[in-house]
Biopython code that builds the backbone (N, CA, C, O; Angstrom):
import numpy as np
from Bio.PDB.StructureBuilder import StructureBuilder

atoms = [
    (1, "MET", "N", (1.978, 30.759, 1.625)),
    (1, "MET", "CA", (2.969, 30.847, 0.564)),
    (1, "MET", "C", (4.358, 30.905, 1.194)),
    (1, "MET", "O", (4.613, 31.685, 2.111)),
    (2, "VAL", "N", (5.234, 30.071, 0.685)),
    (2, "VAL", "CA", (6.576, 29.984, 1.238)),
    (2, "VAL", "C", (7.508, 30.857, 0.405)),
    (2, "VAL", "O", (7.573, 30.728, -0.818)),
    (3, "GLU", "N", (8.213, 31.726, 1.069)),
    (3, "GLU", "CA", (9.192, 32.550, 0.365)),
    (3, "GLU", "C", (10.568, 31.936, 0.547)),
    (3, "GLU", "O", (10.932, 31.507, 1.642)),
    (4, "HIS", "N", (11.326, 31.899, -0.538)),
    (4, "HIS", "CA", (12.674, 31.348, -0.481)),
    (4, "HIS", "C", (13.667, 32.490, -0.298)),
    (4, "HIS", "O", (13.682, 33.450, -1.068)),
    (5, "ASP", "N", (14.467, 32.369, 0.702)),
    (5, "ASP", "CA", (15.515, 33.354, 0.927)),
    (5, "ASP", "C", (16.814, 32.772, 0.377)),
    (5, "ASP", "O", (17.474, 31.970, 1.036)),
    (6, "TYR", "N", (17.163, 33.175, -0.808)),
    (6, "TYR", "CA", (18.322, 32.587, -1.476)),
    (6, "TYR", "C", (19.647, 33.073, -0.900)),
    (6, "TYR", "O", (20.695, 32.499, -1.196)),
    (7, "ILE", "N", (19.616, 34.086, -0.111)),
    (7, "ILE", "CA", (20.849, 34.553, 0.524)),
    (7, "ILE", "C", (21.235, 33.618, 1.663)),
    (7, "ILE", "O", (22.416, 33.498, 1.987)),
    (8, "GLN", "N", (20.266, 32.961, 2.268)),
    (8, "GLN", "CA", (20.506, 32.079, 3.403)),
    (8, "GLN", "C", (20.752, 30.623, 2.975)),
    (8, "GLN", "O", (20.424, 29.698, 3.718)),
    (9, "GLU", "N", (21.321, 30.419, 1.793)),
    (9, "GLU", "CA", (21.580, 29.055, 1.330)),
    (9, "GLU", "C", (22.725, 28.441, 2.126)),
    (9, "GLU", "O", (23.661, 29.116, 2.555)),
    (10, "THR", "N", (22.603, 27.130, 2.302)),
    (10, "THR", "CA", (23.703, 26.421, 2.946)),
    (10, "THR", "C", (24.811, 26.192, 1.922)),
    (10, "THR", "O", (24.629, 26.407, 0.723)),
    (11, "ARG", "N", (25.944, 25.756, 2.418)),
    (11, "ARG", "CA", (27.074, 25.502, 1.536)),
    (11, "ARG", "C", (26.752, 24.395, 0.526)),
    (11, "ARG", "O", (27.147, 24.484, -0.636)),
    (12, "THR", "N", (26.043, 23.365, 0.962)),
    (12, "THR", "CA", (25.650, 22.264, 0.072)),
    (12, "THR", "C", (24.699, 22.754, -1.012)),
    (12, "THR", "O", (24.821, 22.360, -2.172)),
    (13, "GLN", "N", (23.751, 23.612, -0.637)),
    (13, "GLN", "CA", (22.815, 24.142, -1.620)),
    (13, "GLN", "C", (23.531, 25.023, -2.652)),
    (13, "GLN", "O", (23.235, 24.956, -3.845)),
    (14, "ARG", "N", (24.457, 25.833, -2.192)),
    (14, "ARG", "CA", (25.216, 26.673, -3.125)),
    (14, "ARG", "C", (26.016, 25.836, -4.095)),
    (14, "ARG", "O", (26.053, 26.129, -5.290)),
    (15, "LEU", "N", (26.662, 24.789, -3.588)),
    (15, "LEU", "CA", (27.454, 23.907, -4.445)),
    (15, "LEU", "C", (26.567, 23.186, -5.445)),
    (15, "LEU", "O", (26.919, 23.088, -6.620)),
    (16, "ARG", "N", (25.419, 22.680, -5.000)),
    (16, "ARG", "CA", (24.492, 21.990, -5.888)),
    (16, "ARG", "C", (23.974, 22.935, -6.975)),
    (16, "ARG", "O", (23.889, 22.549, -8.141)),
    (17, "ASN", "N", (23.633, 24.147, -6.607)),
    (17, "ASN", "CA", (23.144, 25.126, -7.587)),
    (17, "ASN", "C", (24.233, 25.515, -8.579)),
    (17, "ASN", "O", (23.958, 25.698, -9.765)),
    (18, "TRP", "N", (25.456, 25.641, -8.102)),
    (18, "TRP", "CA", (26.564, 25.985, -8.997)),
    (18, "TRP", "C", (26.817, 24.851, -10.002)),
    (18, "TRP", "O", (27.013, 25.105, -11.190)),
    (19, "VAL", "N", (26.812, 23.596, -9.517)),
    (19, "VAL", "CA", (27.025, 22.453, -10.407)),
    (19, "VAL", "C", (25.918, 22.386, -11.444)),
    (19, "VAL", "O", (26.193, 22.144, -12.619)),
    (20, "MET", "N", (24.675, 22.596, -11.035)),
    (20, "MET", "CA", (23.557, 22.566, -11.976)),
    (20, "MET", "C", (23.686, 23.677, -13.015)),
    (20, "MET", "O", (23.413, 23.454, -14.195)),
    (21, "ALA", "N", (24.094, 24.854, -12.594)),
    (21, "ALA", "CA", (24.271, 25.963, -13.528)),
    (21, "ALA", "C", (25.375, 25.649, -14.534)),
    (21, "ALA", "O", (25.241, 25.959, -15.718)),
    (22, "GLU", "N", (26.466, 25.036, -14.070)),
    (22, "GLU", "CA", (27.561, 24.679, -14.985)),
    (22, "GLU", "C", (27.121, 23.617, -15.989)),
    (22, "GLU", "O", (27.488, 23.685, -17.162)),
    (23, "MET", "N", (26.337, 22.637, -15.539)),
    (23, "MET", "CA", (25.854, 21.603, -16.461)),
    (23, "MET", "C", (24.904, 22.208, -17.492)),
    (23, "MET", "O", (24.962, 21.853, -18.669)),
    (24, "LEU", "N", (24.039, 23.107, -17.063)),
    (24, "LEU", "CA", (23.123, 23.746, -18.003)),
    (24, "LEU", "C", (23.872, 24.638, -18.989)),
    (24, "LEU", "O", (23.500, 24.716, -20.159)),
    (25, "ARG", "N", (24.912, 25.304, -18.529)),
    (25, "ARG", "CA", (25.712, 26.131, -19.434)),
    (25, "ARG", "C", (26.409, 25.260, -20.469)),
    (25, "ARG", "O", (26.435, 25.613, -21.648)),
    (26, "GLY", "N", (26.974, 24.129, -20.056)),
    (26, "GLY", "CA", (27.603, 23.209, -20.995)),
    (26, "GLY", "C", (26.611, 22.649, -21.997)),
    (26, "GLY", "O", (26.932, 22.505, -23.176)),
    (27, "ALA", "N", (25.400, 22.330, -21.535)),
    (27, "ALA", "CA", (24.367, 21.843, -22.445)),
    (27, "ALA", "C", (23.976, 22.931, -23.440)),
    (27, "ALA", "O", (23.693, 22.640, -24.602)),
    (28, "GLY", "N", (23.960, 24.163, -22.995)),
    (28, "GLY", "CA", (23.665, 25.281, -23.897)),
    (28, "GLY", "C", (24.747, 25.443, -24.957)),
    (28, "GLY", "O", (24.440, 25.685, -26.124)),
    (29, "TYR", "N", (26.008, 25.313, -24.561)),
    (29, "TYR", "CA", (27.098, 25.377, -25.536)),
    (29, "TYR", "C", (26.989, 24.249, -26.550)),
    (29, "TYR", "O", (27.198, 24.470, -27.743)),
    (30, "ALA", "N", (26.665, 23.039, -26.094)),
    (30, "ALA", "CA", (26.515, 21.903, -27.002)),
    (30, "ALA", "C", (25.355, 22.135, -27.963)),
    (30, "ALA", "O", (25.467, 21.832, -29.151)),
    (31, "LEU", "N", (24.254, 22.665, -27.467)),
    (31, "LEU", "CA", (23.111, 22.957, -28.324)),
    (31, "LEU", "C", (23.463, 24.012, -29.365)),
    (31, "LEU", "O", (23.075, 23.883, -30.526)),
    (32, "ALA", "N", (24.189, 25.051, -28.970)),
    (32, "ALA", "CA", (24.599, 26.087, -29.919)),
    (32, "ALA", "C", (25.523, 25.515, -30.980)),
    (32, "ALA", "O", (25.416, 25.872, -32.153)),
    (33, "PHE", "N", (26.429, 24.630, -30.579)),
    (33, "PHE", "CA", (27.353, 24.022, -31.535)),
    (33, "PHE", "C", (26.597, 23.140, -32.532)),
    (33, "PHE", "O", (26.868, 23.200, -33.731)),
    (34, "LEU", "N", (25.657, 22.327, -32.053)),
    (34, "LEU", "CA", (24.864, 21.488, -32.950)),
    (34, "LEU", "C", (24.001, 22.332, -33.881)),
    (34, "LEU", "O", (23.832, 21.986, -35.050)),
    (35, "PHE", "N", (23.460, 23.419, -33.382)),
    (35, "PHE", "CA", (22.683, 24.326, -34.214)),
    (35, "PHE", "C", (23.561, 24.930, -35.301)),
    (35, "PHE", "O", (23.127, 25.056, -36.446)),
    (36, "PHE", "N", (24.793, 25.305, -34.959)),
    (36, "PHE", "CA", (25.734, 25.856, -35.934)),
    (36, "PHE", "C", (26.050, 24.835, -37.021)),
    (36, "PHE", "O", (26.092, 25.184, -38.201)),
    (37, "ILE", "N", (26.274, 23.571, -36.637)),
    (37, "ILE", "CA", (26.549, 22.525, -37.620)),
    (37, "ILE", "C", (25.337, 22.328, -38.537)),
    (37, "ILE", "O", (25.496, 22.201, -39.751)),
    (38, "GLY", "N", (24.145, 22.303, -37.972)),
    (38, "GLY", "CA", (22.933, 22.142, -38.777)),
    (38, "GLY", "C", (22.739, 23.277, -39.759)),
    (38, "GLY", "O", (22.390, 23.041, -40.916)),
    (39, "VAL", "N", (22.960, 24.502, -39.319)),
    (39, "VAL", "CA", (22.813, 25.659, -40.211)),
    (39, "VAL", "C", (23.856, 25.599, -41.320)),
    (39, "VAL", "O", (23.559, 25.931, -42.467)),
    (40, "THR", "N", (25.083, 25.175, -40.987)),
    (40, "THR", "CA", (26.128, 25.058, -42.001)),
    (40, "THR", "C", (25.739, 24.037, -43.063)),
    (40, "THR", "O", (25.899, 24.293, -44.257)),
    (41, "PHE", "N", (25.226, 22.876, -42.635)),
    (41, "PHE", "CA", (24.795, 21.865, -43.608)),
    (41, "PHE", "C", (23.624, 22.365, -44.448)),
    (41, "PHE", "O", (23.568, 22.093, -45.647)),
    (42, "LEU", "N", (22.703, 23.081, -43.847)),
    (42, "LEU", "CA", (21.585, 23.626, -44.613)),
    (42, "LEU", "C", (22.051, 24.637, -45.652)),
    (42, "LEU", "O", (21.509, 24.675, -46.757)),
    (43, "ILE", "N", (23.036, 25.450, -45.323)),
    (43, "ILE", "CA", (23.575, 26.414, -46.281)),
    (43, "ILE", "C", (24.242, 25.695, -47.443)),
    (43, "ILE", "O", (24.038, 26.062, -48.600)),
    (44, "ILE", "N", (25.041, 24.670, -47.144)),
    (44, "ILE", "CA", (25.699, 23.903, -48.201)),
    (44, "ILE", "C", (24.660, 23.214, -49.082)),
    (44, "ILE", "O", (24.788, 23.215, -50.307)),
    (45, "TRP", "N", (23.623, 22.620, -48.462)),
    (45, "TRP", "CA", (22.562, 21.973, -49.228)),
    (45, "TRP", "C", (21.828, 22.993, -50.108)),
    (45, "TRP", "O", (21.512, 22.708, -51.263)),
    (46, "GLY", "N", (21.561, 24.176, -49.557)),
    (46, "GLY", "CA", (20.874, 25.222, -50.313)),
    (46, "GLY", "C", (21.678, 25.679, -51.520)),
    (46, "GLY", "O", (21.116, 25.904, -52.592)),
    (47, "ILE", "N", (22.977, 25.818, -51.354)),
    (47, "ILE", "CA", (23.830, 26.191, -52.488)),
    (47, "ILE", "C", (23.807, 25.080, -53.533)),
    (47, "ILE", "O", (23.793, 25.357, -54.732)),
    (48, "GLY", "N", (23.804, 23.820, -53.084)),
    (48, "GLY", "CA", (23.753, 22.692, -54.007)),
    (48, "GLY", "C", (22.470, 22.654, -54.814)),
    (48, "GLY", "O", (22.462, 22.132, -55.929)),
    (49, "GLN", "N", (21.384, 23.198, -54.277)),
    (49, "GLN", "CA", (20.121, 23.210, -55.014)),
    (49, "GLN", "C", (20.153, 24.162, -56.201)),
    (49, "GLN", "O", (19.359, 24.011, -57.130)),
    (50, "PHE", "N", (21.053, 25.137, -56.189)),
    (50, "PHE", "CA", (21.181, 26.072, -57.305)),
    (50, "PHE", "C", (22.007, 25.506, -58.457)),
    (50, "PHE", "O", (22.002, 26.064, -59.554)),
    (51, "LEU", "N", (22.713, 24.407, -58.216)),
    (51, "LEU", "CA", (23.524, 23.797, -59.263)),
    (51, "LEU", "C", (22.622, 23.104, -60.277)),
    (51, "LEU", "O", (21.543, 22.623, -59.931)),
    (52, "PRO", "N", (23.075, 23.055, -61.542)),
    (52, "PRO", "CA", (22.263, 22.334, -62.528)),
    (52, "PRO", "C", (22.246, 20.832, -62.240)),
    (52, "PRO", "O", (23.163, 20.298, -61.617)),
    (53, "GLU", "N", (21.199, 20.168, -62.698)),
    (53, "GLU", "CA", (21.026, 18.742, -62.429)),
    (53, "GLU", "C", (22.126, 17.911, -63.077)),
    (53, "GLU", "O", (22.508, 16.874, -62.535)),
    (54, "ASP", "N", (22.641, 18.340, -64.215)),
    (54, "ASP", "CA", (23.707, 17.587, -64.904)),
    (54, "ASP", "C", (24.987, 17.544, -64.081)),
    (54, "ASP", "O", (25.727, 16.562, -64.142)),
    (55, "SER", "N", (25.257, 18.587, -63.319)),
    (55, "SER", "CA", (26.488, 18.596, -62.529)),
    (55, "SER", "C", (26.418, 17.600, -61.370)),
    (55, "SER", "O", (27.451, 17.145, -60.880)),
    (56, "LYS", "N", (25.204, 17.261, -60.932)),
    (56, "LYS", "CA", (25.063, 16.314, -59.832)),
    (56, "LYS", "C", (25.232, 14.872, -60.303)),
    (56, "LYS", "O", (25.587, 13.997, -59.513)),
    (57, "ASN", "N", (24.980, 14.623, -61.589)),
    (57, "ASN", "CA", (25.068, 13.274, -62.130)),
    (57, "ASN", "C", (26.318, 13.050, -62.974)),
    (57, "ASN", "O", (26.517, 11.953, -63.497)),
    (58, "ALA", "N", (27.149, 14.055, -63.114)),
    (58, "ALA", "CA", (28.348, 13.947, -63.943)),
    (58, "ALA", "C", (29.400, 13.093, -63.245)),
    (58, "ALA", "O", (29.397, 12.985, -62.019)),
    (59, "PRO", "N", (30.306, 12.481, -64.023)),
    (59, "PRO", "CA", (31.402, 11.736, -63.390)),
    (59, "PRO", "C", (32.336, 12.698, -62.662)),
    (59, "PRO", "O", (32.330, 13.897, -62.939)),
    (60, "PRO", "N", (33.126, 12.190, -61.749)),
    (60, "PRO", "CA", (34.015, 13.074, -60.993)),
    (60, "PRO", "C", (35.045, 13.733, -61.921)),
    (60, "PRO", "O", (35.451, 13.134, -62.917)),
    (61, "PRO", "N", (35.466, 14.953, -61.599)),
    (61, "PRO", "CA", (36.397, 15.665, -62.468)),
    (61, "PRO", "C", (37.824, 15.117, -62.423)),
    (61, "PRO", "O", (38.595, 15.332, -63.358)),
    (62, "MET", "N", (38.180, 14.422, -61.362)),
    (62, "MET", "CA", (39.539, 13.887, -61.261)),
    (62, "MET", "C", (39.555, 12.479, -61.849)),
    (62, "MET", "O", (38.697, 11.664, -61.508)),
    (63, "PRO", "N", (40.510, 12.179, -62.722)),
    (63, "PRO", "CA", (40.494, 10.874, -63.383)),
    (63, "PRO", "C", (40.789, 9.712, -62.434)),
    (63, "PRO", "O", (40.371, 8.585, -62.699)),
    (64, "TYR", "N", (41.487, 9.960, -61.354)),
    (64, "TYR", "CA", (41.872, 8.867, -60.460)),
    (64, "TYR", "C", (41.087, 8.880, -59.153)),
    (64, "TYR", "O", (41.506, 8.258, -58.177)),
    (65, "SER", "N", (39.953, 9.581, -59.120)),
    (65, "SER", "CA", (39.194, 9.629, -57.876)),
    (65, "SER", "C", (38.474, 8.307, -57.607)),
    (65, "SER", "O", (38.160, 7.998, -56.457)),
    (66, "ALA", "N", (38.216, 7.540, -58.639)),
    (66, "ALA", "CA", (37.595, 6.231, -58.467)),
    (66, "ALA", "C", (38.485, 5.205, -59.167)),
    (66, "ALA", "O", (38.393, 5.014, -60.379)),
    (67, "LEU", "N", (39.332, 4.559, -58.401)),
    (67, "LEU", "CA", (40.247, 3.582, -58.974)),
    (67, "LEU", "C", (39.520, 2.279, -59.245)),
    (67, "LEU", "O", (38.755, 1.792, -58.412)),
    (68, "GLU", "N", (39.766, 1.727, -60.410)),
    (68, "GLU", "CA", (39.194, 0.441, -60.760)),
    (68, "GLU", "C", (40.332, -0.489, -61.146)),
    (68, "GLU", "O", (41.125, -0.176, -62.034)),
    (69, "ALA", "N", (40.409, -1.604, -60.492)),
    (69, "ALA", "CA", (41.440, -2.579, -60.802)),
    (69, "ALA", "C", (40.937, -3.486, -61.927)),
    (69, "ALA", "O", (39.843, -4.041, -61.823)),
    (70, "PRO", "N", (41.717, -3.644, -63.000)),
    (70, "PRO", "CA", (41.252, -4.519, -64.082)),
    (70, "PRO", "C", (41.250, -5.974, -63.610)),
    (70, "PRO", "O", (42.085, -6.383, -62.802)),
    (71, "LEU", "N", (40.328, -6.716, -64.114)),
    (71, "LEU", "CA", (40.198, -8.120, -63.767)),
    (71, "LEU", "C", (41.159, -8.928, -64.654)),
    (71, "LEU", "O", (41.004, -8.960, -65.875)),
    (72, "VAL", "N", (42.117, -9.556, -64.051)),
    (72, "VAL", "CA", (43.087, -10.355, -64.802)),
    (72, "VAL", "C", (42.709, -11.827, -64.615)),
    (72, "VAL", "O", (42.676, -12.343, -63.498)),
    (73, "THR", "N", (42.426, -12.480, -65.732)),
    (73, "THR", "CA", (42.120, -13.905, -65.664)),
    (73, "THR", "C", (43.223, -14.667, -66.379)),
    (73, "THR", "O", (43.580, -14.349, -67.513)),
    (74, "ILE", "N", (43.748, -15.655, -65.718)),
    (74, "ILE", "CA", (44.821, -16.479, -66.289)),
    (74, "ILE", "C", (44.240, -17.873, -66.474)),
    (74, "ILE", "O", (43.724, -18.495, -65.545)),
    (75, "ARG", "N", (44.349, -18.336, -67.717)),
    (75, "ARG", "CA", (43.881, -19.677, -68.011)),
    (75, "ARG", "C", (45.045, -20.634, -67.902)),
    (75, "ARG", "O", (46.082, -20.424, -68.532)),
    (76, "ALA", "N", (44.895, -21.656, -67.132)),
    (76, "ALA", "CA", (45.983, -22.606, -66.940)),
    (76, "ALA", "C", (45.867, -23.802, -67.848)),
    (76, "ALA", "O", (46.714, -24.695, -67.804)),
]
sb = StructureBuilder()
sb.init_structure("model")
sb.init_model(0)
sb.init_chain("A")
sb.init_seg("    ")
for serial, (resi, resn, name, xyz) in enumerate(atoms, 1):
    if name == "N":
        sb.init_residue(resn, " ", resi, " ")
    sb.init_atom(name, np.array(xyz, "f"), 0.0, 1.0, " ", f" {name:<3s}", serial, name[0])
structure = sb.get_structure()
């Protein structure tokens, strides 16, 4: 059985281990951020499930939220 003496690391090994630790820490931060975004969307979706069905199919409350240009036909 081989025992590793981590105190006797070379400079290259220390640098490699430090870089790997920094990359893993960054990946952990990214995973936590994505998890936070997912939980936020799930909370918003869950609140939306409590709304009545009519509110999901109703027209928008603002009159100009969907602009429609009238079709102008000119007969020559």
